[in-house]
MILOSE-721688 format. One record per residue: residue in three letters; x, y, z of N, C-alpha, C in turn. Coordinates in steps of 0.1 Angstrom, whole numbers, plus 5000, padded with zeros to 4 digits. Layout:
BEGIN
AlaXYZXYZXYZ...
***
This chain:
BEGIN
Met291059491772291359611765292859611761Ala293159651749294459651743295359741751Lys296559701754297559781761298359861751Glu298459991753299160081744300660091749Ala301460121739302860141742303060271749Thr303960271759304060391767305460461766Glu306460391759307760441759307860581751Glu308460681756308660801750309760801740Pro309660861728310760861719311960941724Glu313160891720314360951724314861041712Phe314661171713314961261702316461291702Ile316961311690318361351688318461501687Ser319261561696319261701697319661771685Asp318961881681319261971669319361901656Gln318761781655318861701642317461681637Tyr317261711624315861711618315861641605Ile314661591602314461531589313461621581Ile313861671570313061771562312561701550Val311261701548310561651535310261771527Ile310761771514310461881505309461841495Asp308861951489307961931478308561871466Asp307861791458308361741446308361851435Val309461891431309662001421310161931408Gly309361851402309761781390310661661393Ile310761621406311761511410311261381405Asn309961351406309561221402309761201387Ala309461301379309761291364311261271362Arg312061341370313461331368313961181371Met313261121381313660981384313460891373Glu312360911365312060831354313060851342Glu313360981340314161021329315660991331Ser316161031343317561021345317860981360Pro317560851364317760821378319160821382Gly320160821373321560811377322060941384Asp321461061381321961181387320861241396Leu319961151401318861191410319361251423Tyr320361191428320961241441321461381440Asp322161411429322761541427321561641425Tyr320561601418319461691415318761721428Val318461631436317761651449318661741458Lys319961711458320861791466320861941462Ser320761961449320762101444319462171449Lys318362101449317162161455317262191469Val317862101477318062111491318962231494Met320062251486320962361488320262491485Asp319362491476318562611473317662651485Leu317062551491316262571503317062621514Met318262571515319062611527319862741525Tyr319562811514320262931511319863031522Gly320963101528320763191539321163131552Ile321463001552321962941564323462921563Glu324262961573325662961572326162811572Asn327262791564327862651563326762551560Arg325862581551324762491548325162351543Glu326162341535326562211530327062121541Glu327862181550328362101561327262051571Lys326162121572325162091581324261971576Ile324261951563323461841556324061711559Glu323361611564323961481568323561381558Arg322261371553321861271544320861331534Ile320861271522319861321512318961201509Phe317661221509316661121506316061141492Thr315961041484315561061470314460971466Arg314260851471313360751466311960751471Asn311860721484310560711490309960851493Phe310760951495310361091495311561171492Gln311461291489312561381486312761471499Gly314061471503314361551515315761531520Phe315961561532317361561538317261561553Ser318361521559318561531574319661631576Val319461711587320361831589320461861603Lys321561921607321761981620321362131620Leu320462171629320062311629319862361643Ser320262491644319962561656318462601656Thr317962641668316562681669316162791659Glu317062891657316863001648316862951634Glu317762861630317862811617316662721614Leu316162651624314962561622313762651619Met313562761626312462851624312562921610Phe313762951606314063011593313662911582Leu314062791583313862691573312362651572Ser311662641583310262601584309362701577Ser309862821575309062931568309262931553Lys310162851548310562851534309462771526Lys309162831515308262761505308962641499Gly308362531499308962411494309262311505Val309162361517309362261529307962201532Lys307862081531306562011532306361961546Glu307361911553307261851566308561851573Ile308561871586309761861594309461771606Glu310361671608310261581619311661571626Gln311661581639312961571646313461431646Asp314761421643315361281642315361221656Lys315261091656315261021669315960891669Val316260831680316960701681315960591678Ile316460501670315860371667316660261674Lys316060151678316760051685316159921684Leu316859821689316359681689315159671699Pro314259581696313159561706313859511719Gly313259551730313859501743313859351744Gln314959301748315159151748314759091761Pro313858981761313458911773314658831778Ser315458891786316758841790316658701798Ser315458681804315358561812315258441803Leu315058461790314958351780316158341771Val317258401775318458401766319358281771Gly319658191762320558081766321958111764Pro322858011768324258031767324758021752Ser325858081750326558071737327357941737Ile327557881725328357761724329357781713Lys330557711714331557711704331257611694Lys331857631682331657531671332257401675Ser333257401682333957271686333057191695Gln332057251701331157181710330057111702Lys329857151690328757101682328956961676Glu327956901671328156771665329156781653Lys329956691652331056701642330556661628Glu329456581627328956541614327456581613Gly327156641602325756681600325356811606Asp324356881600323957011605322956991617Met323057081626322157081637320957161632Val319757111633318557181629317857231642Pro317857361644317157421655315657391655Leu315157381667313757341668312757441661Gly313057571661312257661654312257641639Val313457611633313557591619312757461615Ala312857361624312057241621310557261622Arg310157341632308757371634308057431622Val308857521615308257581603308457511590Gly309057391591309157301580310557301573Gly311457371579312857371573313757261579Pro314957261575315557351564315257301550Ile315157391541314957371527316057441520Lys316857371512317957431505317457531495Tyr317857661496317357761488318057761474Lys317257761463317757751450317357871441Gly316657971447316158081440317258191438Lys316858301431317858401428317658531437Asn316558531445316358651453317258651466Val317358761472318258781484317458831496Ala318058821507317558871520318358991525Phe317759101526318459221532318159211547Ile319259211555319159201569319359341575Met318259411578318459551583318559541598Asp319859561603320159521617321459581621Thr322259501629323559541634324659501625Gly324459461613325459411604325359251605Ile326259191599326359041599327859001601Asp328158891608329458841610329958801596Leu330858881590331258861576331958731573Glu332558681584333458561582332758431588His331558441592330858321598330758211587Ser331258091590331257981580329957931576Asp328957961584327557911581326758001573Leu327258121570326458221563326958261549Asn326058281540326358311526326158471525Val327158541530327058681532327558751519Lys326858841514327258921502327559071507Glu328759081512329159211517329159321507Ser329559291495329759391484328359451480Lys327259391484325959441480325359521492Gly326059531503325459581515325559741516Phe324959791527324959931529325059961544Asn325860071547326060111561325560251564Ala324560251572323960381576324660451588Ile325560371595326260431606327460511600Lys327560631605328560731599329760751607Asn329860691619331060721627331460601636Gly332660601641333160501650333560371642Leu333860271649334260141643333160081635Asp331860101640330760051633330560121619Gly330960241618330860311606331860271595Glu332860201599333960161590333660041582Cys332859951586332559831579331159771582Leu330759671576329459601578329559491588Gln330759471594330859361604329959391616Asp329359281621328459291632329259281645Tyr329159381653329859391666328959371678His327659341675326659321685326259171686Gly325859111675325458971674324058951669His323159051671321759041667321559011653Gly322259091644322059071630322558941625Thr323658891631324158761627323158651631His322558661643321558561648320358561638Val319858671634318758681625319158611612Ala320358641606320758591594320858441594Gly321258381605321358241606320058171606Ile319058221613317758171613317158161599Leu317358271592316758281579317558191569Gly318858191569319558121558320858051561Ala321158001573322357931575322457811566Lys323657781561323857681551323457541555Leu323057461546322857321548324057251542Asp325157241549326357191544326957081553Gly326257041563326756941572327856981581Lys328057111583329157161592328657241604Gly327457291604327057381615325557361618Ile324857481618323357471619322757501605Ala321457481604320857501591319657601594Gly319557691584318457791585317257751577Val316157831577314957801570315157781555Ala315657891549315957891535317457871534Ala317957751536319357721538320157771526Gly321257851529322157891519321758021512Ala320658081516320158201509321258311511Lys321358401501322258511502321758611512Val322558651521322158751531322958881529Ile322358991528323059121526322959201538Pro324059241544323959331556323659471553Val322559521559322159661558322259711572Lys323359781576323659811589322959951593Ile321959941602321260061607321460071622Leu322059971629322259981643323659951647Asp324160011657325559991661325759881671Arg326859871677327159761686326359761699Asn325759881701324759891713323359871709Gly323159831696321759811691320959941689Arg321660051686321060181685321460251671Gly320560321666320760391653319860521653Ser319760571641318860691640317760671630Leu316760741631315660741622316160781608Ser316960881607317460931594318360821588Gly319160751595319860641590319060531585Phe317960501592317060401587316360441574Leu315960561573315360611561316360611549Glu317560641551318560631541318760491536Ala318760391546318860251542317660201534Ile316460251537315260211529315360271515Asp315960391514316260441501317160351493Phe318160301499319060211493318360081488Ile317460021496316759901492315759931481Asn315160051482314260091471314960091457Glu316260141458317060151446317560021441Tyr318059931450318759811445317959681448Gly316959681456316159561458315359531445Gln315159391444314359341432313059281437Cys312159271428310859201431311159061436Gly310559031447310758891453311858891464Asp312658991465313659001476312859021489Val313558991500312859001513313759091522Val313159171530313859251540313459211554Asn314359171562314059131576314359251585Leu313359301593313459421600313059411615Ser313959441624313659431638314059561645Ile313259661644313459781652312159821659Thr312259911669310959941676310960091679Gly309860151680309660291683308260331683Gly307960451687306660501687306060521673Ile304860561671304260581658305060681650Ser305360641638306060731629305560721615Pro304660811610304160801596305260801586Ile306360871588307460871578308060741576Val308160661587308760521587307760431579Asp306460441583305460361577305360381562Asp305360511558305160541544306360491536Ala307560501542308760461534308760311532Ile308360231542308260091540307260051530Leu306060111531304960081521305360121507Lys306060231505306360271491307460171485Thr308460131493309460041488308859901486Ser307959861494307259731493306459721480Gln305959831475305159831463305959791451Lys307259781452308059721441308059571441Gly307259511450307259371451308359311461Ile308959411469309959371479309259341492Phe309459221498308759191510309459241522Phe308659291531309259341544308659251555Val309459181563309059101574309559171587Ile308559201595308859301606308559231619Ala309459241629309159191643308159271649Ala307159201656306059271663306559361675Gly307659321681308159391693307959311705Asn308659341716308659261728308159331741Asp307159411739306659491750305359441756Gly304859341750303559291754302359381753Val302459471742301459571740300859551726Asp299859631723299159631710300159681699Ala300459601689301359651679300859761670Asn299659791671299059911664299660041669Phe300360041680300960161685302460161684Ile302960071675304460061673304760071658Ser305660161655306160161641307560101641Pro307860011631307059981619306159861620Ala305959801632305159681633303759701629Arg303259821630301859851627301559861612Val302559851603302359871589301659751583Asn300659781575299859681568300059701553Gly300259601545300459611531300559471525Glu300359461511300359341504301659261506Tyr302759341507304059271508304759301521Val303959321531304459351545303859251555Tyr304659181562304259081572304859121586Thr303959131595304359151609304259021617Val305258991625305358851631305358861646Ser304558781652304558761667305358641670Ala305558611683306358501687305658401696Met306058271694305458171702306558081708Asp306258001718307257911724307257771717Ser307957681722308057541716306757461718Gln305857511726304557441727303457511719Asp303857601710302957681702302057771710Lys302657821722301957911730302458051728Phe301558151727301958291726302958331737Thr304058391734305058421745304558551752Tyr304958551765304458661774304858801769Phe306058801761306658931758306158991744Ser305658901736305358941722304159051721Asn304359151713303259231710302259161702Tyr300959211702299859141696298959241688Gly297959181682296959271675296659211661Ser295459201658295059151645293959231638Pro294359321629295759351624296459431635Pro297859451633298659421621299359291620Ile299259211631300059081630299458991619Asp300358941611300058851600300358701603Trp301458681610301958541612302558531626Cys302658411631303358381644304358271640Ala305558281647306658191645307458171658Pro308258071658309058041670309958161674Gly309958201687310758311692311258301706Ser311258171711311658151725312758051725Gly313958091730315058001731315557951718Val315758041708316058001694317658001693Leu318157891688319557871685319857921671Ser320958001670321358051657322858091657Thr323258141646324658191645324858311653Trp326158341657326558451665327958501660Ile328358621665329558671660330758581666Glu331858601659333158521662332958381659Asn332158351649331958211644331358121655Arg330458181663329858111674328358091672Tyr327658031682326258011681325658051695Glu324458101695323858141707322358121707Tyr321758101719320258101720319758241724Asn318758281717318158411720316658401719Ser315958501725314458501724313958641720Gly312858641714312258771710311558761696Thr310658861694310058861680311058881669Ser312258931673313358941663313758811658Met313558701666313858571662312758501654Ala311558551657310358491650310358541636Ala310658671634310558731620311358661610Pro312658621612313458561601312958421598His312258351607311658221603310658251591Val309858361592308958391582309658441569Ala310658521571311458581560311958471552Gly312458361558313058251551311958181543Leu310758171549309658111542309158191530Val309258321531308958411519309858371508Leu311158361510312058321499311658191493Leu311158101501310757961496309457961489Gly308758071487307558071480306358131488Gly306658151501305558211510305058121520Pro304858171533304358091544302958041541Lys302657921547301357861547300957841562Ile299657821564299157811577299357671583Gly300057661594300357531600299757531614Gly298457571616297857571629297757721634Tyr297357731646297157871652297757871666Val298357981669299058001682297957991693Lys298457931705297557931716297758051725Asn296658091732296658201742297058331736Asp296558361724296858491718296058601726Pro296658701732296058801741294858871734Asp294858891721293858971714292558881711Gly292658751714291458661712291258621698Asp292158661689292058621675293458551671Pro293558421673294858351672295558381659Asp296858411660297658431648297958301641Pro297958291628298258171621299758141623Ile300158011625301557971626302057951612Ala303158021608303758011595304557881593Val304357811582305157691579305357681564Tyr306257591561306557561547305757441542Lys305157461531304457341524304957341510Ala305457221506305957211492304857231482Pro305257301471304257311460303757181455Lys302457171452301957041446302257031431
***
């Protein structure tokens, strides 16, 4: 019997996400997308009429995947707003976070001076999926995570194209990664093949930091939705989004990802590290033509004890145990988790799409996930 997720959501006090009815907004998007934000905000302000200091209470405006806003409200204000015509849905904001890390499988960090002086080191996971392959395409990888180490010599970071959903503290000031997770993911996907460090799957691919999590690996649902809006607006067909967050079932998350993916933007999502059925985890449970959910295996092609499972929604399996990659402060570190499995597949997407290279052993759901690998076009 499948094991369900049991973690309760961590709600953010007095903070809500409001979805409003489309009042000519979709037509406006086609006619004049440049002023769409101001147009939606004007509708939001109209709905908020009667609430004191209404503009100061509004935190974020959503325009692309749905029309709405996030806002701080008292109980009385919430009741007042919920009765308004034009309010379609209200969901309390909540904390999003990195999947729990299987700490027993985390290795030591190493300094660049300790590495081989000549030639790139190819991590075992990159080799297992058929990399590294020097990326020559024009698409990019959006790393929705804790940011990226902007100065890491192994990474082709495009900071100017990035987005920061964190609104306060040092994390809110820049796209620099102060945690390490986002940098690790970026290196697996696209560390350069330049003979000086490690090599990623789609070596040298442009990685764009989309910061949705702070130095503690925590963010908000509203921040995540704002970042998806950003990708919907600026992402191009064939781009890939690597995403490693976990939480309970959230239709608003699932719908936002599906809508943006319909532009031909690929989402590669970590299955999660709770050893449960991924059908009870958002966004891992999302299914779509351009959406891949990834489970994790070890160096022997065996399903890891921590990886979530389920077929569907799992599409691929990739290395996720003891994975070496880039880290903050121009360092390198071993880490484990489905967060490490996903960027192997994201790199393969940039290279033309993963192919089946066998099937993982000991899959708990009895339907072995295909192992993602690169196969050169004939």
